N, CA and C atoms of all chains as a GROMACS GRO file, in nm:
protein
  645
    1UNK      N    1  17.717  35.055  18.321
    1UNK     CA    2  17.772  34.893  18.283
    1UNK      C    3  17.672  34.832  18.399
    2UNK      N    4  17.620  34.686  18.333
    2UNK     CA    5  17.575  34.620  18.376
    2UNK      C    6  17.659  34.520  18.481
    3UNK      N    7  17.616  34.494  18.584
    3UNK     CA    8  17.664  34.445  18.662
    3UNK      C    9  17.653  34.326  18.797
    4UNK      N   10  17.668  34.199  18.828
    4UNK     CA   11  17.585  34.121  18.891
    4UNK      C   12  17.507  34.235  19.024
    5UNK      N   13  17.595  34.303  19.066
    5UNK     CA   14  17.486  34.432  19.174
    5UNK      C   15  17.382  34.455  19.105
    6UNK      N   16  17.371  34.557  18.977
    6UNK     CA   17  17.308  34.622  18.946
    6UNK      C   18  17.186  34.503  18.941
    7UNK      N   19  17.224  34.368  18.905
    7UNK     CA   20  17.085  34.273  18.864
    7UNK      C   21  17.050  34.210  19.025
    8UNK      N   22  17.135  34.266  19.137
    8UNK     CA   23  17.035  34.207  19.228
    8UNK      C   24  16.945  34.338  19.302
    9UNK      N   25  17.029  34.471  19.278
    9UNK     CA   26  16.944  34.594  19.318
    9UNK      C   27  16.825  34.585  19.244
   10UNK      N   28  16.815  34.543  19.078
   10UNK     CA   29  16.700  34.564  19.036
   10UNK      C   30  16.577  34.419  19.060
   11UNK      N   31  16.674  34.347  19.122
   11UNK     CA   32  16.544  34.210  19.180
   11UNK      C   33  16.511  34.308  19.286
   12UNK      N   34  16.545  34.366  19.389
   12UNK     CA   35  16.569  34.400  19.500
   12UNK      C   36  16.413  34.523  19.498
   13UNK      N   37  16.456  34.598  19.383
   13UNK     CA   38  16.359  34.674  19.352
   13UNK      C   39  16.251  34.641  19.336
   14UNK      N   40  16.230  34.571  19.246
   14UNK     CA   41  16.099  34.472  19.188
   14UNK      C   42  16.016  34.415  19.327
   15UNK      N   43  16.086  34.364  19.405
   15UNK     CA   44  16.046  34.327  19.510
   15UNK      C   45  15.981  34.417  19.581
   16UNK      N   46  16.068  34.513  19.631
   16UNK     CA   47  15.963  34.632  19.702
   16UNK      C   48  15.842  34.666  19.634
   17UNK      N   49  15.867  34.697  19.480
   17UNK     CA   50  15.764  34.718  19.390
   17UNK      C   51  15.655  34.641  19.457
   18UNK      N   52  15.674  34.474  19.449
   18UNK     CA   53  15.596  34.402  19.499
   18UNK      C   54  15.511  34.446  19.638
   19UNK      N   55  15.577  34.490  19.727
   19UNK     CA   56  15.568  34.550  19.858
   19UNK      C   57  15.465  34.659  19.838
   20UNK      N   58  15.506  34.711  19.786
   20UNK     CA   59  15.431  34.861  19.722
   20UNK      C   60  15.258  34.828  19.680
   21UNK      N   61  15.265  34.782  19.552
   21UNK     CA   62  15.132  34.685  19.445
   21UNK      C   63  15.060  34.625  19.603
   22UNK      N   64  15.128  34.526  19.651
   22UNK     CA   65  15.053  34.442  19.766
   22UNK      C   66  14.960  34.533  19.903
   23UNK      N   67  15.042  34.651  19.956
   23UNK     CA   68  14.962  34.741  19.996
   23UNK      C   69  14.875  34.847  19.953
   24UNK      N   70  14.893  34.853  19.818
   24UNK     CA   71  14.814  34.991  19.754
   24UNK      C   72  14.654  34.852  19.675
   25UNK      N   73  14.685  34.716  19.691
   25UNK     CA   74  14.534  34.672  19.649
   25UNK      C   75  14.472  34.652  19.753
   26UNK      N   76  14.535  34.684  19.918
   26UNK     CA   77  14.465  34.574  20.040
   26UNK      C   78  14.323  34.672  19.988
   27UNK      N   79  14.288  34.803  20.034
   27UNK     CA   80  14.156  34.841  20.046
   27UNK      C   81  14.097  34.831  19.904
   28UNK      N   82  14.162  34.741  19.823
   28UNK     CA   83  14.036  34.784  19.657
   28UNK      C   84  13.977  34.616  19.649
   29UNK      N   85  14.023  34.539  19.749
   29UNK     CA   86  14.019  34.382  19.727
   29UNK      C   87  13.846  34.376  19.736
   30UNK      N   88  13.761  34.417  19.780
   30UNK     CA   89  13.619  34.399  19.808
   30UNK      C   90  13.561  34.481  19.676
   31UNK      N   91  13.619  34.566  19.655
   31UNK     CA   92  13.549  34.666  19.544
   31UNK      C   93  13.575  34.599  19.392
   32UNK      N   94  13.685  34.540  19.405
   32UNK     CA   95  13.716  34.453  19.258
   32UNK      C   96  13.699  34.321  19.245
   33UNK      N   97  13.652  34.262  19.387
   33UNK     CA   98  13.572  34.128  19.391
   33UNK      C   99  13.447  34.175  19.375
   34UNK      N  100  13.342  34.274  19.362
   34UNK     CA  101  13.247  34.329  19.323
   34UNK      C  102  13.217  34.346  19.177
   35UNK      N  103  13.329  34.390  19.132
   35UNK     CA  104  13.323  34.398  18.984
   35UNK      C  105  13.291  34.274  18.874
   36UNK      N  106  13.389  34.174  18.974
   36UNK     CA  107  13.471  34.027  18.935
   36UNK      C  108  13.279  33.970  18.894
   37UNK      N  109  13.221  34.032  18.995
   37UNK     CA  110  13.082  33.980  19.009
   37UNK      C  111  12.969  34.024  18.881
   38UNK      N  112  13.056  34.139  18.878
   38UNK     CA  113  12.949  34.194  18.774
   38UNK      C  114  12.965  34.188  18.645
   39UNK      N  115  13.122  34.096  18.579
   39UNK     CA  116  13.124  34.077  18.469
   39UNK      C  117  13.148  33.943  18.463
   40UNK      N  118  13.105  33.836  18.549
   40UNK     CA  119  13.105  33.730  18.550
   40UNK      C  120  12.947  33.664  18.567
   41UNK      N  121  12.952  33.566  18.480
   41UNK     CA  122  12.819  33.483  18.407
   41UNK      C  123  12.751  33.428  18.553
   42UNK      N  124  12.872  33.382  18.655
   42UNK     CA  125  12.859  33.332  18.757
   42UNK      C  126  12.773  33.330  18.864
   43UNK      N  127  12.711  33.276  18.972
   43UNK     CA  128  12.633  33.310  19.115
   43UNK      C  129  12.756  33.440  19.147
   44UNK      N  130  12.657  33.508  19.225
   44UNK     CA  131  12.757  33.676  19.336
   44UNK      C  132  12.836  33.576  19.415
   45UNK      N  133  12.994  33.624  19.389
   45UNK     CA  134  13.080  33.559  19.497
   45UNK      C  135  13.152  33.634  19.572
   46UNK      N  136  13.186  33.738  19.545
   46UNK     CA  137  13.241  33.834  19.591
   46UNK      C  138  13.296  33.834  19.759
   47UNK      N  139  13.203  33.817  19.806
   47UNK     CA  140  13.229  33.802  20.008
   47UNK      C  141  13.331  33.670  19.987
   48UNK      N  142  13.345  33.549  19.942
   48UNK     CA  143  13.413  33.449  19.908
   48UNK      C  144  13.543  33.511  19.887
   49UNK      N  145  13.546  33.529  19.728
   49UNK     CA  146  13.659  33.596  19.651
   49UNK      C  147  13.722  33.707  19.722
   50UNK      N  148  13.707  33.805  19.819
   50UNK     CA  149  13.728  33.893  19.904
   50UNK      C  150  13.843  33.797  19.982
   51UNK      N  151  13.752  33.685  20.090
   51UNK     CA  152  13.833  33.642  20.153
   51UNK      C  153  13.956  33.572  20.111
   52UNK      N  154  13.977  33.525  20.009
   52UNK     CA  155  14.031  33.422  19.903
   52UNK      C  156  14.171  33.504  19.931
   53UNK      N  157  14.167  33.608  19.831
   53UNK     CA  158  14.246  33.705  19.780
   53UNK      C  159  14.321  33.744  19.897
   54UNK      N  160  14.243  33.768  20.032
   54UNK     CA  161  14.325  33.829  20.160
   54UNK      C  162  14.441  33.706  20.215
   55UNK      N  163  14.382  33.620  20.194
   55UNK     CA  164  14.456  33.488  20.253
   55UNK      C  165  14.530  33.504  20.158
   56UNK      N  166  14.556  33.497  20.035
   56UNK     CA  167  14.630  33.518  19.924
   56UNK      C  168  14.744  33.574  19.950
   57UNK      N  169  14.690  33.726  19.980
   57UNK     CA  170  14.825  33.796  20.002
   57UNK      C  171  14.903  33.829  20.118
   58UNK      N  172  14.853  33.750  20.210
   58UNK     CA  173  14.917  33.711  20.352
   58UNK      C  174  15.057  33.642  20.316
   59UNK      N  175  15.010  33.530  20.218
   59UNK     CA  176  15.096  33.454  20.117
   59UNK      C  177  15.199  33.484  20.048
   60UNK      N  178  15.193  33.603  19.985
   60UNK     CA  179  15.198  33.680  19.896
   60UNK      C  180  15.308  33.764  20.012
   61UNK      N  181  15.308  33.831  20.076
   61UNK     CA  182  15.371  33.929  20.172
   61UNK      C  183  15.498  33.835  20.226
   62UNK      N  184  15.444  33.692  20.288
   62UNK     CA  185  15.573  33.629  20.293
   62UNK      C  186  15.620  33.578  20.258
   63UNK      N  187  15.578  33.566  20.131
   63UNK     CA  188  15.665  33.508  20.003
   63UNK      C  189  15.748  33.625  19.976
   64UNK      N  190  15.719  33.748  19.955
   64UNK     CA  191  15.827  33.840  19.924
   64UNK      C  192  15.952  33.896  20.037
   65UNK      N  193  15.886  33.860  20.148
   65UNK     CA  194  15.965  33.834  20.227
   65UNK      C  195  16.055  33.743  20.240
   66UNK      N  196  16.048  33.625  20.250
   66UNK     CA  197  16.163  33.556  20.193
   66UNK      C  198  16.259  33.564  20.112
   67UNK      N  199  16.159  33.632  20.003
   67UNK     CA  200  16.266  33.618  19.837
   67UNK      C  201  16.351  33.753  19.857
   68UNK      N  202  16.331  33.857  19.949
   68UNK     CA  203  16.397  33.970  19.994
   68UNK      C  204  16.524  33.945  20.088
   69UNK      N  205  16.491  33.826  20.154
   69UNK     CA  206  16.604  33.796  20.249
   69UNK      C  207  16.683  33.704  20.172
   70UNK      N  208  16.652  33.614  20.069
   70UNK     CA  209  16.714  33.545  19.991
   70UNK      C  210  16.843  33.675  19.886
   71UNK      N  211  16.726  33.738  19.830
   71UNK     CA  212  16.829  33.838  19.752
   71UNK      C  213  16.939  33.906  19.845
   72UNK      N  214  16.907  33.940  19.945
   72UNK     CA  215  17.002  34.013  20.056
   72UNK      C  216  17.098  33.915  20.061
   73UNK      N  217  17.101  33.808  20.088
   73UNK     CA  218  17.199  33.668  20.146
   73UNK      C  219  17.279  33.710  20.017
   74UNK      N  220  17.220  33.708  19.915
   74UNK     CA  221  17.278  33.635  19.780
   74UNK      C  222  17.410  33.784  19.772
   75UNK      N  223  17.338  33.925  19.786
   75UNK     CA  224  17.400  34.018  19.747
   75UNK      C  225  17.544  34.020  19.864
   76UNK      N  226  17.524  33.958  19.947
   76UNK     CA  227  17.637  33.993  20.073
   76UNK      C  228  17.696  33.857  20.018
   77UNK      N  229  17.679  33.802  19.932
   77UNK     CA  230  17.777  33.637  19.861
   77UNK      C  231  17.769  33.569  19.931
   78UNK      N  232  17.674  33.547  19.997
   78UNK     CA  233  17.606  33.437  20.111
   78UNK      C  234  17.519  33.342  20.036
   79UNK      N  235  17.559  33.218  19.931
   79UNK     CA  236  17.502  33.167  19.844
   79UNK      C  237  17.449  33.007  19.887
   80UNK      N  238  17.553  32.973  19.889
   80UNK     CA  239  17.570  32.807  19.900
   80UNK      C  240  17.530  32.773  20.089
   81UNK      N  241  17.415  32.845  20.138
   81UNK     CA  242  17.419  32.804  20.246
   81UNK      C  243  17.262  32.710  20.283
   82UNK      N  244  17.250  32.660  20.439
   82UNK     CA  245  17.140  32.597  20.458
   82UNK      C  246  17.041  32.698  20.462
   83UNK      N  247  17.064  32.830  20.486
   83UNK     CA  248  16.951  32.938  20.506
   83UNK      C  249  16.835  32.975  20.428
   84UNK      N  250  16.963  32.933  20.306
   84UNK     CA  251  16.903  32.944  20.151
   84UNK      C  252  16.789  32.861  20.135
   85UNK      N  253  16.863  32.742  20.158
   85UNK     CA  254  16.765  32.609  20.050
   85UNK      C  255  16.660  32.666  20.149
   86UNK      N  256  16.669  32.682  20.306
   86UNK     CA  257  16.531  32.668  20.393
   86UNK      C  258  16.447  32.784  20.372
   87UNK      N  259  16.510  32.894  20.261
   87UNK     CA  260  16.381  33.008  20.226
   87UNK      C  261  16.352  32.954  20.085
   88UNK      N  262  16.422  32.874  19.992
   88UNK     CA  263  16.320  32.843  19.898
   88UNK      C  264  16.246  32.751  19.941
   89UNK      N  265  16.267  32.622  20.042
   89UNK     CA  266  16.186  32.561  20.048
   89UNK      C  267  16.035  32.649  20.108
   90UNK      N  268  16.057  32.724  20.167
   90UNK     CA  269  15.930  32.810  20.230
   90UNK      C  270  15.876  32.891  20.116
   91UNK      N  271  15.924  32.930  20.025
   91UNK     CA  272  15.888  32.976  19.909
   91UNK      C  273  15.837  32.915  19.815
   92UNK      N  274  15.832  32.778  19.792
   92UNK     CA  275  15.768  32.672  19.715
   92UNK      C  276  15.643  32.634  19.780
   93UNK      N  277  15.670  32.634  19.902
   93UNK     CA  278  15.522  32.581  19.998
   93UNK      C  279  15.445  32.726  20.005
   94UNK      N  280  15.468  32.842  20.019
   94UNK     CA  281  15.392  32.916  19.968
   94UNK      C  282  15.291  32.935  19.824
   95UNK      N  283  15.376  32.897  19.773
   95UNK     CA  284  15.332  32.856  19.622
   95UNK      C  285  15.226  32.712  19.602
   96UNK      N  286  15.261  32.658  19.704
   96UNK     CA  287  15.207  32.554  19.690
   96UNK      C  288  15.066  32.577  19.800
   97UNK      N  289  15.057  32.615  19.868
   97UNK     CA  290  14.936  32.654  19.974
   97UNK      C  291  14.844  32.748  19.881
   98UNK      N  292  14.902  32.857  19.820
   98UNK     CA  293  14.846  32.914  19.734
   98UNK      C  294  14.769  32.855  19.612
   99UNK      N  295  14.834  32.726  19.575
   99UNK     CA  296  14.756  32.671  19.457
   99UNK      C  297  14.681  32.596  19.493
  100UNK      N  298  14.680  32.510  19.620
  100UNK     CA  299  14.605  32.469  19.703
  100UNK      C  300  14.463  32.583  19.700
  101UNK      N  301  14.474  32.666  19.774
  101UNK     CA  302  14.348  32.725  19.814
  101UNK      C  303  14.295  32.754  19.650
  102UNK      N  304  14.355  32.780  19.574
  102UNK     CA  305  14.300  32.809  19.416
  102UNK      C  306  14.197  32.702  19.357
  103UNK      N  307  14.261  32.637  19.397
  103UNK     CA  308  14.182  32.448  19.351
  103UNK      C  309  14.081  32.429  19.408
  104UNK      N  310  14.040  32.502  19.592
  104UNK     CA  311  13.974  32.466  19.607
  104UNK      C  312  13.830  32.557  19.581
  105UNK      N  313  13.916  32.676  19.560
  105UNK     CA  314  13.794  32.751  19.518
  105UNK      C  315  13.766  32.765  19.326
  106UNK      N  316  13.820  32.646  19.289
  106UNK     CA  317  13.786  32.689  19.158
  106UNK      C  318  13.682  32.563  19.113
  107UNK      N  319  13.604  32.537  19.289
  107UNK     CA  320  13.443  32.471  19.293
  107UNK      C  321  13.370  32.620  19.252
  108UNK      N  322  13.415  32.695  19.279
  108UNK     CA  323  13.282  32.818  19.292
  108UNK      C  324  13.312  32.886  19.114
  109UNK      N  325  13.443  32.892  19.151
  109UNK     CA  326  13.460  32.989  18.980
  109UNK      C  327  13.610  32.899  18.903
  110UNK      N  328  13.599  32.850  18.798
  110UNK     CA  329  13.666  32.751  18.733
  110UNK      C  330  13.826  32.820  18.695
  111UNK      N  331  13.801  32.941  18.629
  111UNK     CA  332  13.893  33.035  18.594
  111UNK      C  333  13.983  33.029  18.707
  112UNK      N  334  13.966  32.996  18.886
  112UNK     CA  335  14.091  32.981  18.956
  112UNK      C  336  14.134  32.860  18.943
  113UNK      N  337  14.124  32.746  18.885
  113UNK     CA  338  14.204  32.676  18.845
  113UNK      C  339  14.298  32.710  18.780
  114UNK      N  340  14.330  32.815  18.693
  114UNK     CA  341  14.443  32.870  18.600
  114UNK      C  342  14.538  32.908  18.725
  115UNK      N  343  14.490  33.010  18.768
  115UNK     CA  344  14.585  33.057  18.864
  115UNK      C  345  14.659  32.931  18.982
  116UNK      N  346  14.551  32.816  19.022
  116UNK     CA  347  14.593  32.705  19.083
  116UNK      C  348  14.720  32.664  19.038
  117UNK      N  349  14.714  32.644  18.875
  117UNK     CA  350  14.828  32.588  18.796
  117UNK      C  351  14.936  32.630  18.807
  118UNK      N  352  14.924  32.789  18.750
  118UNK     CA  353  15.042  32.869  18.759
  118UNK      C  354  15.107  32.835  18.899
  119UNK      N  355  15.024  32.897  19.038
  119UNK     CA  356  15.107  32.852  19.103
  119UNK      C  357  15.147  32.763  19.146
  120UNK      N  358  15.150  32.621  19.134
  120UNK     CA  359  15.158  32.482  19.161
  120UNK      C  360  15.258  32.476  19.107
  121UNK      N  361  15.247  32.541  18.979
  121UNK     CA  362  15.396  32.501  18.850
  121UNK      C  363  15.513  32.574  18.925
  122UNK      N  364  15.484  32.712  19.008
  122UNK     CA  365  15.618  32.775  19.029
  122UNK      C  366  15.641  32.704  19.116
  123UNK      N  367  15.585  32.657  19.230
  123UNK     CA  368  15.599  32.581  19.308
  123UNK      C  369  15.679  32.452  19.293
  124UNK      N  370  15.662  32.373  19.235
  124UNK     CA  371  15.730  32.242  19.145
  124UNK      C  372  15.892  32.316  19.126
  125UNK      N  373  15.904  32.389  19.041
  125UNK     CA  374  16.030  32.450  18.990
  125UNK      C  375  16.082  32.509  19.093
  126UNK      N  376  16.060  32.620  19.201
  126UNK     CA  377  16.093  32.620  19.290
  126UNK      C  378  16.125  32.520  19.396
  127UNK      N  379  16.090  32.429  19.407
  127UNK     CA  380  16.109  32.247  19.452
  127UNK      C  381  16.223  32.233  19.436
  128UNK      N  382  16.207  32.200  19.323
  128UNK     CA  383  16.323  32.170  19.239
  128UNK      C  384  16.461  32.242  19.264
  129UNK      N  385  16.432  32.376  19.244
  129UNK     CA  386  16.573  32.472  19.298
  129UNK      C  387  16.632  32.435  19.401
  130UNK      N  388  16.546  32.406  19.489
  130UNK     CA  389  16.577  32.365  19.639
  130UNK      C  390  16.661  32.270  19.655
  131UNK      N  391  16.614  32.180  19.599
  131UNK     CA  392  16.672  32.045  19.552
  131UNK      C  393  16.790  32.076  19.555
  132UNK      N  394  16.848  32.111  19.417
  132UNK     CA  395  16.919  32.159  19.343
  132UNK      C  396  17.063  32.262  19.442
  133UNK      N  397  16.980  32.379  19.520
  133UNK     CA  398  17.106  32.437  19.600
  133UNK      C  399  17.076  32.360  19.734
  134UNK      N  400  17.071  32.231  19.780
  134UNK     CA  401  17.052  32.174  19.846
  134UNK      C  402  17.200  32.053  19.856
  135UNK      N  403  17.201  31.987  19.709
  135UNK     CA  404  17.325  31.970  19.658
  135UNK      C  405  17.463  32.046  19.645
  136UNK      N  406  17.435  32.176  19.599
  136UNK     CA  407  17.524  32.271  19.580
  136UNK      C  408  17.592  32.282  19.716
  137UNK      N  409  17.508  32.320  19.832
  137UNK     CA  410  17.522  32.323  19.996
  137UNK      C  411  17.611  32.224  20.059
  138UNK      N  412  17.547  32.090  19.958
  138UNK     CA  413  17.659  31.955  20.011
  138UNK      C  414  17.791  31.946  19.924
  139UNK      N  415  17.802  32.002  19.838
  139UNK     CA  416  17.939  32.007  19.758
  139UNK      C  417  18.035  32.075  19.792
  140UNK      N  418  17.940  32.242  19.807
  140UNK     CA  419  18.059  32.340  19.885
  140UNK      C  420  18.121  32.281  20.048
  141UNK      N  421  18.032  32.192  20.069
  141UNK     CA  422  18.084  32.163  20.247
  141UNK      C  423  18.217  32.106  20.219
  142UNK      N  424  18.180  31.990  20.114
  142UNK     CA  425  18.283  31.883  20.119
  142UNK      C  426  18.393  31.948  20.068
  143UNK      N  427  18.390  32.042  19.971
  143UNK     CA  428  18.484  32.115  19.928
  143UNK      C  429  18.534  32.176  20.051
  144UNK      N  430  18.499  32.270  20.156
  144UNK     CA  431  18.564  32.355  20.231
  144UNK      C  432  18.639  32.266  20.361
  145UNK      N  433  18.565  32.109  20.328
  145UNK     CA  434  18.649  32.029  20.475
  145UNK      C  435  18.752  31.948  20.383
  146UNK      N  436  18.747  31.975  20.253
  146UNK     CA  437  18.908  31.907  20.230
  146UNK      C  438  19.012  31.992  20.219
  147UNK      N  439  19.102  31.906  20.310
  147UNK     CA  440  19.208  31.976  20.363
  147UNK      C  441  19.364  31.932  20.251
  148UNK      N  442  18.245  30.926  21.175
  148UNK     CA  443  18.330  30.853  21.070
  148UNK      C  444  18.405  30.751  21.116
  149UNK      N  445  18.393  30.622  21.042
  149UNK     CA  446  18.540  30.517  21.047
  149UNK      C  447  18.670  30.559  21.086
  150UNK      N  448  18.706  30.664  20.957
  150UNK     CA  449  18.851  30.673  20.957
  150UNK      C  450  18.879  30.770  21.074
  151UNK      N  451  18.986  30.751  21.155
  151UNK     CA  452  19.007  30.805  21.259
  151UNK      C  453  19.131  30.904  21.204
  152UNK      N  454  19.185  31.039  21.283
  152UNK     CA  455  19.284  31.088  21.253
  152UNK      C  456  19.354  31.111  21.344
  153UNK      N  457  19.490  31.068  21.353
  153UNK     CA  458  19.575  31.037  21.443
  153UNK      C  459  19.719  31.141  21.458
  154UNK      N  460  19.647  31.214  21.379
  154UNK     CA  461  19.773  31.336  21.369
  154UNK      C  462  19.807  31.404  21.496
  155UNK      N  463  19.726  31.424  21.634
  155UNK     CA  464  19.804  31.500  21.765
  155UNK      C  465  19.942  31.392  21.832
  156UNK      N  466  19.878  31.260  21.782
  156UNK     CA  467  19.932  31.146  21.829
  156UNK      C  468  20.113  31.173  21.795
  157UNK      N  469  20.090  31.144  21.635
  157UNK     CA  470  20.237  31.168  21.565
  157UNK      C  471  20.329  31.286  21.586
  158UNK      N  472  20.224  31.410  21.617
  158UNK     CA  473  20.244  31.511  21.635
  158UNK      C  474  20.363  31.561  21.766
  159UNK      N  475  20.280  31.469  21.883
  159UNK     CA  476  20.322  31.489  21.979
  159UNK      C  477  20.468  31.381  21.999
  160UNK      N  478  20.478  31.279  21.959
  160UNK     CA  479  20.629  31.201  21.946
  160UNK      C  480  20.714  31.307  21.845
  161UNK      N  481  20.613  31.417  21.737
  161UNK     CA  482  20.792  31.449  21.686
  161UNK      C  483  20.795  31.565  21.759
  162UNK      N  484  20.736  31.615  21.880
  162UNK     CA  485  20.756  31.716  21.940
  162UNK      C  486  20.697  31.820  21.867
  163UNK      N  487  20.639  31.824  21.772
  163UNK     CA  488  20.630  31.986  21.698
  163UNK      C  489  20.486  32.060  21.692
  164UNK      N  490  20.452  32.153  21.718
  164UNK     CA  491  20.346  32.250  21.738
  164UNK      C  492  20.276  32.241  21.626
  165UNK      N  493  20.114  32.266  21.643
  165UNK     CA  494  20.062  32.289  21.497
  165UNK      C  495  20.083  32.427  21.439
  166UNK      N  496  20.131  32.514  21.514
  166UNK     CA  497  20.131  32.626  21.423
  166UNK      C  498  20.237  32.614  21.325
  167UNK      N  499  20.342  32.520  21.419
  167UNK     CA  500  20.462  32.495  21.283
  167UNK      C  501  20.438  32.429  21.170
  168UNK      N  502  20.362  32.342  21.239
  168UNK     CA  503  20.310  32.180  21.143
  168UNK      C  504  20.223  32.274  21.013
  169UNK      N  505  20.166  32.342  21.031
  169UNK     CA  506  20.090  32.409  20.971
  169UNK      C  507  20.152  32.480  20.859
  170UNK      N  508  20.270  32.564  20.956
  170UNK     CA  509  20.344  32.680  20.861
  170UNK      C  510  20.449  32.575  20.757
  171UNK      N  511  20.449  32.490  20.808
  171UNK     CA  512  20.579  32.380  20.727
  171UNK      C  513  20.505  32.324  20.593
  172UNK      N  514  20.368  32.264  20.625
  172UNK     CA  515  20.314  32.186  20.554
  172UNK      C  516  20.194  32.323  20.407
  173UNK      N  517  20.209  32.410  20.480
  173UNK     CA  518  20.149  32.561  20.435
  173UNK      C  519  19.972  32.536  20.363
  174UNK      N  520  19.939  32.540  20.513
  174UNK     CA  521  19.825  32.540  20.542
  174UNK      C  522  19.798  32.601  20.656
  175UNK      N  523  19.673  32.697  20.653
  175UNK     CA  524  19.606  32.719  20.749
  175UNK      C  525  19.605  32.666  20.919
  176UNK      N  526  19.616  32.735  20.988
  176UNK     CA  527  19.623  32.676  21.142
  176UNK      C  528  19.468  32.623  21.123
  177UNK      N  529  19.372  32.696  21.108
  177UNK     CA  530  19.236  32.670  21.106
  177UNK      C  531  19.219  32.490  21.051
  178UNK      N  532  19.280  32.520  20.931
  178UNK     CA  533  19.239  32.384  20.825
  178UNK      C  534  19.318  32.284  20.939
  179UNK      N  535  19.442  32.284  20.990
  179UNK     CA  536  19.486  32.227  21.074
  179UNK      C  537  19.398  32.120  21.180
  180UNK      N  538  19.373  32.201  21.197
  180UNK     CA  539  19.227  32.227  21.333
  180UNK      C  540  19.115  32.115  21.255
  181UNK      N  541  19.067  32.171  21.182
  181UNK     CA  542  18.929  32.062  21.143
  181UNK      C  543  19.039  31.906  21.068
  182UNK      N  544  19.148  31.920  21.043
  182UNK     CA  545  19.194  31.766  21.029
  182UNK      C  546  19.204  31.687  21.167
  183UNK      N  547  19.286  31.778  21.246
  183UNK     CA  548  19.308  31.741  21.412
  183UNK      C  549  19.219  31.710  21.424
  184UNK      N  550  19.078  31.747  21.447
  184UNK     CA  551  18.947  31.749  21.544
  184UNK      C  552  18.848  31.654  21.455
  185UNK      N  553  18.903  31.577  21.295
  185UNK     CA  554  18.802  31.498  21.245
  185UNK      C  555  18.726  31.530  21.150
  186UNK      N  556  18.734  31.676  21.156
  186UNK     CA  557  18.598  31.718  21.096
  186UNK      C  558  18.595  31.738  20.956
  187UNK      N  559  18.726  31.690  20.918
  187UNK     CA  560  18.783  31.697  20.769
  187UNK      C  561  18.673  31.629  20.704
  188UNK      N  562  18.688  31.633  20.519
  188UNK     CA  563  18.528  31.508  20.480
  188UNK      C  564  18.650  31.447  20.419
  189UNK      N  565  18.790  31.532  20.356
  189UNK     CA  566  18.906  31.433  20.246
  189UNK      C  567  19.004  31.511  20.320
  190UNK      N  568  19.131  31.454  20.215
  190UNK     CA  569  19.248  31.536  20.263
  190UNK      C  570  19.289  31.478  20.108
  191UNK      N  571  19.368  31.573  20.082
  191UNK     CA  572  19.416  31.569  19.923
  191UNK      C  573  19.565  31.507  19.955
  192UNK      N  574  19.584  31.379  19.848
  192UNK     CA  575  19.759  31.331  19.870
  192UNK      C  576  19.823  31.462  19.824
  193UNK      N  577  19.846  31.571  19.860
  193UNK     CA  578  19.953  31.661  19.833
  193UNK      C  579  19.998  31.687  19.951
  194UNK      N  580  19.902  31.735  20.060
  194UNK     CA  581  19.879  31.749  20.186
  194UNK      C  582  19.933  31.639  20.272
  195UNK      N  583  19.853  31.530  20.287
  195UNK     CA  584  19.901  31.419  20.290
  195UNK      C  585  20.063  31.353  20.271
  196UNK      N  586  20.180  31.358  20.174
  196UNK     CA  587  20.261  31.375  20.144
  196UNK      C  588  20.360  31.454  20.195
  197UNK      N  589  20.334  31.600  20.229
  197UNK     CA  590  20.375  31.707  20.288
  197UNK      C  591  20.408  31.648  20.443
  198UNK      N  592  20.266  31.631  20.498
  198UNK     CA  593  20.284  31.558  20.624
  198UNK      C  594  20.342  31.491  20.682
  199UNK      N  595  20.352  31.369  20.557
  199UNK     CA  596  20.419  31.267  20.622
  199UNK      C  597  20.567  31.292  20.627
  200UNK      N  598  20.595  31.362  20.508
  200UNK     CA  599  20.744  31.488  20.476
  200UNK      C  600  20.811  31.485  20.623
  201UNK      N  601  20.751  31.585  20.649
  201UNK     CA  602  20.760  31.652  20.795
  201UNK      C  603  20.759  31.572  20.888
  202UNK      N  604  20.657  31.495  20.927
  202UNK     CA  605  20.641  31.401  21.030
  202UNK      C  606  20.743  31.230  21.042
  203UNK      N  607  20.789  31.265  20.926
  203UNK     CA  608  20.860  31.131  20.873
  203UNK      C  609  20.793  31.016  20.931
  204UNK      N  610  20.699  31.049  20.849
  204UNK     CA  611  20.604  30.847  20.912
  204UNK      C  612  20.500  30.858  20.784
  205UNK      N  613  20.452  30.709  20.792
  205UNK     CA  614  20.361  30.660  20.711
  205UNK      C  615  20.225  30.729  20.714
  206UNK      N  616  20.125  30.736  20.595
  206UNK     CA  617  19.984  30.764  20.595
  206UNK      C  618  19.948  30.697  20.711
  207UNK      N  619  19.957  30.539  20.677
  207UNK     CA  620  19.913  30.455  20.785
  207UNK      C  621  19.879  30.507  20.937
  208UNK      N  622  20.046  30.593  20.973
  208UNK     CA  623  20.043  30.596  21.131
  208UNK      C  624  19.954  30.720  21.179
  209UNK      N  625  19.919  30.833  21.032
  209UNK     CA  626  19.804  30.902  21.091
  209UNK      C  627  19.688  30.901  21.065
  210UNK      N  628  19.674  30.804  20.953
  210UNK     CA  629  19.483  30.756  20.912
  210UNK      C  630  19.494  30.616  20.958
  211UNK      N  631  19.372  30.618  21.036
  211UNK     CA  632  19.343  30.461  21.088
  211UNK      C  633  19.194  30.436  21.066
  212UNK      N  634  19.132  30.333  21.017
  212UNK     CA  635  19.042  30.264  21.006
  212UNK      C  636  18.976  30.188  21.140
  213UNK      N  637  18.875  30.234  21.165
  213UNK     CA  638  18.801  30.160  21.284
  213UNK      C  639  18.675  30.099  21.236
  214UNK      N  640  18.619  30.018  21.304
  214UNK     CA  641  18.483  29.973  21.292
  214UNK      C  642  18.381  30.031  21.380
  215UNK      N  643  18.259  30.114  21.274
  215UNK     CA  644  18.171  30.218  21.352
  215UNK      C  645  18.063  30.148  21.491
   0.00000   0.00000   0.00000
């Protein structure tokens, strides 16, 4: 039977999978970047691309850690608290920073504008979700302190 | 907050303890403490009614408006 716990467990499993995938990708980043150069018509950028992907992976690890903490709190039924609002803020900022990096990288490879757009859009959605959470925290506090 | 809760004063006048009052108005001692310390954001009419009934007073004896 599908329950709330199963859903949280599935999400946690996906995050752990994300961590494993990130760890697997790390040693293959330079070869992937070189492969990109072979299929791209633009000037060689593999060195630059490698650095950009490594920087992105740092943000991805931070983002996954924050997502895991958020899910951990939710599974313990700690939902509308400032801690979670701050985690959502952090996740959204990670998305914005990734978007900014790829926006700058768009000078070299135009295709990275697409990554920047997706990351920026996700950051925006999470920012709005963070605002909703902040409002919910305020309503919960008011409810808790109504005697 | 410019609304001051003078529950302590009224309780002292009526010589009633926190535990006893909490039990009589059917709220937890923790919630009564929130009310007494001024941390409460709102008070239900039903709670206020019970407090006034037990302490034999008016809402104005418990709640006071002061300039900030």
